[in-house]
C-alpha positions as a printed NumPy array, in Angstrom:
array([[ -6.306,  -4.899, -23.353],
       [ -4.816,  -3.091, -26.48 ],
       [ -6.59 ,  -0.106, -26.145],
       [ -9.149,   2.08 , -23.721],
       [-11.996,   3.879, -23.963],
       [-11.53 ,   6.318, -20.733],
       [-14.255,   7.715, -18.37 ],
       [-14.14 ,   9.717, -15.263],
       [-16.186,  10.026, -12.741],
       [-16.435,  10.013,  -8.775],
       [-15.976,   6.981,  -7.267],
       [-19.272,   4.769,  -5.594],
       [-19.577,   3.021,  -2.484],
       [-19.744,  -0.157,  -5.3  ],
       [-16.526,  -0.107,  -6.708],
       [-15.056,  -0.849,  -3.599],
       [-13.835,  -3.878,  -4.648],
       [-11.932,  -3.106,  -7.637],
       [-10.869,  -0.13 ,  -5.298],
       [ -9.56 ,  -2.363,  -2.73 ],
       [ -7.759,  -4.449,  -5.713],
       [ -5.702,  -0.683,  -6.667],
       [ -5.115,   0.169,  -3.115],
       [ -3.408,  -3.19 ,  -2.8  ],
       [ -1.124,  -1.889,  -6.431],
       [ -0.713,   0.754,  -4.854],
       [  0.92 ,  -0.944,  -1.28 ],
       [ -2.19 ,   0.18 ,   1.207],
       [ -3.662,  -3.48 ,   1.414],
       [ -7.497,  -2.667,   1.887],
       [-10.447,  -4.274,   3.271],
       [-13.044,  -3.847,   0.521],
       [-15.516,  -3.592,   3.059],
       [-13.969,  -0.49 ,   4.836],
       [-13.88 ,   1.627,   1.61 ],
       [-17.531,   2.925,   1.331],
       [-17.252,   4.383,   4.918],
       [-13.945,   5.775,   3.872],
       [-15.685,   7.164,   0.746],
       [-18.792,   8.19 ,   2.743],
       [-16.392,  10.057,   5.23 ],
       [-14.337,  11.894,   2.3  ],
       [-17.538,  13.126,   0.753],
       [-18.633,  14.47 ,   3.861],
       [-15.856,  16.847,   3.92 ],
       [-16.267,  20.012,   1.558],
       [-12.989,  19.97 ,  -0.886],
       [-12.507,  16.661,  -1.132],
       [-12.73 ,  14.245,  -4.103],
       [-12.203,  10.822,  -5.24 ],
       [-12.   ,   9.739,  -8.78 ],
       [-12.12 ,   6.965, -10.74 ],
       [-10.973,   5.699, -14.307],
       [-13.107,   3.385, -16.162],
       [-12.479,   1.315, -19.083],
       [-15.753,  -0.161, -20.839],
       [-17.354,  -0.197, -17.471],
       [-14.163,  -1.96 , -15.354],
       [-12.324,   0.527, -12.981],
       [ -9.059,   0.733, -13.823],
       [ -7.456,   3.416, -11.726],
       [ -8.198,   5.597,  -9.395],
       [ -7.479,   9.673,  -7.86 ],
       [ -8.272,  11.557,  -4.696],
       [ -7.671,  15.349,  -4.343],
       [ -7.913,  17.414,  -1.317],
       [ -8.128,  21.419,  -0.586],
       [ -6.443,  22.904,   2.531],
       [ -6.754,  26.654,   3.402],
       [ -3.343,  27.885,   4.43 ],
       [ -2.328,  31.213,   6.554],
       [  0.495,  32.051,   3.614],
       [ -2.439,  31.865,   0.573],
       [ -5.599,  33.884,   0.44 ],
       [ -6.455,  30.482,  -2.289],
       [ -6.47 ,  26.878,  -1.529],
       [ -4.044,  25.078,  -2.066],
       [ -4.767,  21.137,  -3.82 ],
       [ -3.004,  17.943,  -2.896],
       [ -2.845,  14.744,  -4.973],
       [ -3.166,  11.757,  -3.501],
       [ -3.507,   8.162,  -3.972],
       [ -2.817,   7.997,  -7.979],
       [ -2.988,   3.986,  -9.236],
       [ -3.724,   2.84 , -12.292],
       [ -4.369,  -1.354, -12.816],
       [ -1.31 ,  -3.097, -13.765],
       [ -2.783,  -4.492, -16.589],
       [ -3.494,  -0.796, -17.92 ],
       [ -0.753,   1.424, -17.658],
       [  1.138,   2.84 , -20.343],
       [ -1.68 ,   3.535, -22.189],
       [ -2.431,   7.174, -20.682],
       [ -5.23 ,   6.449, -17.845],
       [ -2.702,   8.14 , -15.076],
       [ -2.705,  10.733, -17.193],
       [ -5.908,  11.375, -17.801],
       [ -6.51 ,  11.025, -14.194],
       [ -4.259,  13.568, -13.337],
       [ -5.975,  16.108, -15.888],
       [ -8.986,  15.626, -13.995],
       [ -7.678,  16.285, -10.921],
       [ -6.194,  19.262, -11.937],
       [ -9.089,  20.392, -13.55 ],
       [-11.175,  19.711, -10.856],
       [ -8.813,  21.6  ,  -8.263],
       [ -8.683,  24.463, -10.77 ],
       [-12.901,  24.736, -10.628],
       [-12.435,  24.918,  -6.68 ],
       [-10.226,  28.068,  -6.667],
       [ -6.391,  25.996,  -6.284],
       [ -3.809,  27.875,  -8.25 ],
       [ -1.086,  24.999,  -7.282],
       [ -1.19 ,  20.986,  -6.571],
       [  1.139,  19.457,  -4.901],
       [  1.888,  15.808,  -4.16 ],
       [  4.037,  13.274,  -2.32 ],
       [  6.177,  10.489,  -3.052],
       [  8.141,   7.943,  -1.502],
       [ 12.198,   7.971,  -2.938],
       [ 11.858,   4.283,  -4.31 ],
       [  9.1  ,   5.474,  -6.788],
       [ 12.072,   6.645,  -9.643],
       [  9.22 ,   6.001, -12.51 ],
       [  6.592,   8.254, -10.44 ],
       [  8.76 ,  10.825,  -9.971],
       [  9.488,  10.614, -13.631],
       [  5.62 ,   9.955, -14.647],
       [  5.073,  13.541, -12.799],
       [  7.916,  15.49 , -14.178],
       [  7.015,  14.804, -17.53 ],
       [  3.688,  16.801, -16.537],
       [  5.271,  19.654, -15.352],
       [  5.969,  18.702, -12.105],
       [  8.349,  20.131,  -9.915],
       [ 10.906,  18.828,  -6.903],
       [  9.896,  21.44 ,  -4.481],
       [ 10.634,  19.99 ,  -0.93 ],
       [ 11.191,  17.787,   1.451],
       [  8.216,  15.609,   3.043],
       [  8.75 ,  15.358,   6.779],
       [  6.852,  12.411,   9.068],
       [  5.855,  11.872,  12.577],
       [  3.704,   8.427,  13.62 ],
       [  0.542,   9.163,  16.301],
       [ -1.293,   6.157,  16.164],
       [ -0.86 ,   3.3  ,  18.356],
       [ -0.48 ,   1.31 ,  15.526],
       [  2.007,   3.208,  13.727],
       [  4.134,   3.63 ,  17.105],
       [  4.031,  -0.253,  16.765],
       [  5.634,  -0.087,  13.543],
       [  7.914,   2.743,  14.442],
       [  9.336,   0.952,  17.389],
       [  9.792,  -1.839,  14.922],
       [ 12.093,   0.044,  13.119],
       [ 14.934,  -0.156,  15.672],
       [ 15.278,  -3.685,  15.196],
       [ 16.492,  -6.123,  13.235],
       [ 15.266,  -8.489,  10.793],
       [ 16.191, -11.409,   9.011],
       [ 15.19 , -11.71 ,   5.469],
       [ 12.991, -14.659,   3.959],
       [ 12.755, -14.356,   0.036],
       [ 10.222, -16.196,  -2.158],
       [ 10.101, -17.471,  -5.901],
       [  6.542, -17.6  ,  -6.135],
       [  3.93 , -15.817,  -4.37 ],
       [  2.294, -19.36 ,  -3.399],
       [  5.432, -20.301,  -1.541],
       [  5.308, -17.815,   1.094],
       [  1.196, -17.586,   1.061],
       [  2.09 , -21.946,   2.228],
       [  4.976, -20.266,   4.478],
       [  2.838, -17.503,   5.957],
       [ -0.16 , -19.764,   6.577],
       [  1.673, -22.69 ,   8.019],
       [  3.479, -19.939,  10.402],
       [  0.498, -17.82 ,  11.624],
       [ -1.196, -21.503,  12.493],
       [  2.187, -22.599,  14.688],
       [  1.396, -19.324,  16.659],
       [ -2.097, -20.229,  16.674],
       [ -1.394, -23.516,  17.933],
       [ -2.78 , -24.058,  21.391],
       [  0.778, -25.748,  22.041],
       [  3.074, -23.337,  24.308],
       [  6.371, -22.912,  23.419],
       [  9.106, -20.234,  23.99 ],
       [  8.635, -18.64 ,  20.111],
       [  5.251, -17.925,  20.865],
       [  3.91 , -14.736,  22.214],
       [  2.958, -10.706,  21.085],
       [  6.846, -10.154,  20.303],
       [  6.725, -12.246,  16.798],
       [  6.453,  -9.781,  13.666],
       [  6.424, -10.7  ,  10.467],
       [  6.445,  -7.765,   7.787],
       [  5.976,  -8.314,   4.115],
       [  6.952,  -6.845,   0.784],
       [  4.997,  -8.465,  -2.271],
       [  6.559,  -8.353,  -5.571],
       [  6.531,  -5.331,  -7.726],
       [  6.654,  -6.503, -11.133],
       [  9.118,  -9.808, -11.55 ],
       [ 10.735,  -9.359,  -8.135],
       [ 10.444, -12.366,  -5.625],
       [  8.398, -11.841,  -2.472],
       [  9.749, -11.295,   0.97 ],
       [  9.074, -11.766,   4.226],
       [ 11.193,  -9.968,   7.527],
       [ 10.403, -11.566,  10.588],
       [ 11.811, -10.181,  14.038],
       [ 13.968, -12.778,  16.183],
       [ 11.244, -14.369,  17.74 ],
       [  9.412, -14.779,  14.977],
       [ 12.641, -16.738,  13.236],
       [ 13.024, -18.646,  16.993],
       [  9.306, -19.41 ,  15.922],
       [  9.614, -20.44 ,  12.547],
       [ 13.151, -22.511,  13.022],
       [ 10.669, -24.279,  15.991],
       [  8.022, -24.897,  13.534],
       [  9.489, -26.043,  10.54 ],
       [ 13.581, -26.999,  11.399],
       [ 15.371, -25.02 ,   8.389],
       [ 14.563, -22.23 ,   7.597],
       [ 16.789, -20.156,   5.048],
       [ 17.879, -16.663,   5.841],
       [ 18.992, -14.918,   2.955],
       [ 19.953, -11.766,   4.948],
       [ 19.322,  -9.417,   7.923],
       [ 18.879,  -5.749,   7.765],
       [ 18.299,  -3.011,  10.124],
       [ 14.84 ,  -1.907,  11.522],
       [ 14.885,   1.436,   9.701],
       [ 16.102,  -0.339,   6.473],
       [ 12.671,  -2.577,   5.918],
       [ 11.225,  -1.022,   2.299],
       [  8.199,   1.739,   3.077],
       [  5.879,  -0.506,   1.379],
       [  6.438,  -3.261,   4.107],
       [  3.377,  -4.216,   6.122],
       [  2.888,  -5.907,   9.093],
       [  1.565,  -9.526,   8.365],
       [  1.895, -11.795,  10.999],
       [  2.011, -10.508,  14.694],
       [  1.595, -12.491,  17.405],
       [ -1.66 , -13.223,  19.736],
       [ -3.115, -11.195,  17.084],
       [ -3.157, -12.681,  13.793],
       [ -5.422, -15.876,  13.487],
       [ -4.611, -18.888,  11.884],
       [ -4.848, -18.792,   8.513],
       [ -5.089, -20.565,   5.241],
       [ -3.309, -20.564,   2.752],
       [ -6.097, -18.783,   0.279],
       [ -6.375, -15.899,   3.183],
       [ -2.36 , -15.697,   3.205],
       [ -2.462, -15.608,  -0.07 ],
       [ -4.81 , -12.412,  -0.469],
       [ -3.04 , -10.736,   2.35 ],
       [  0.264, -10.959,   0.35 ],
       [ -1.315,  -8.86 ,  -2.857],
       [  1.015,  -7.747,  -4.964],
       [  2.679,  -3.745,  -4.17 ],
       [  3.537,  -2.397,  -7.24 ],
       [  4.251,   1.103,  -8.5  ],
       [  2.106,   3.647,  -9.903],
       [  2.238,   5.065, -13.416]])
């Protein structure tokens, strides 16, 4: 695709497959079947919009914007979230067009300020925003409240063993085989709800990395005998974009294709 013909419009329910693909690339794997309900909830809330960028009828980017009122200001503030451009279309002005439309929408709805948050690792994204007059004005602090997120937070206090795969298919085959082993009826000391495997799919040319807790490593060694561990890291060193791909007693037995779909590439937006 040498050039793009950008059209910005509100996101629709039938954009779900494309939005699922884009959210995967942003680092938030999402089932396409869940996206229409998410859009409906957003549309039901005043002061929220989800926009997509089309190129010749194909959705190649999206952005969401939220307005909120605050005690310290008479005008609403705007919050820019979920900006992502398809990896095949980056560097061609799609991101700039989405940001401009988001800003125009915020202005039309009375906002005099727009803000966003971006993970520290996303240095290219920071430069993207800075060239569009966004300034680094503060620090984001967060606290996990949901039970699922509490489990993720608890994982940060443990150690994880790093496995690295040169190819996506190799990682998918390992994940599928381990999930089948854990789901098998044969009892082993390695099976159980304590097994956790976190994944980080490649950013551009990087390899796929899996992070196994002690129980997962024990299970892998029981299932496969030899397991090549590249490093051991503290749980709080897990990359922000990593996600739980195997949980003992919860994750079903996957085929290689299903595991591959779960290991969707994670890329920085620009």
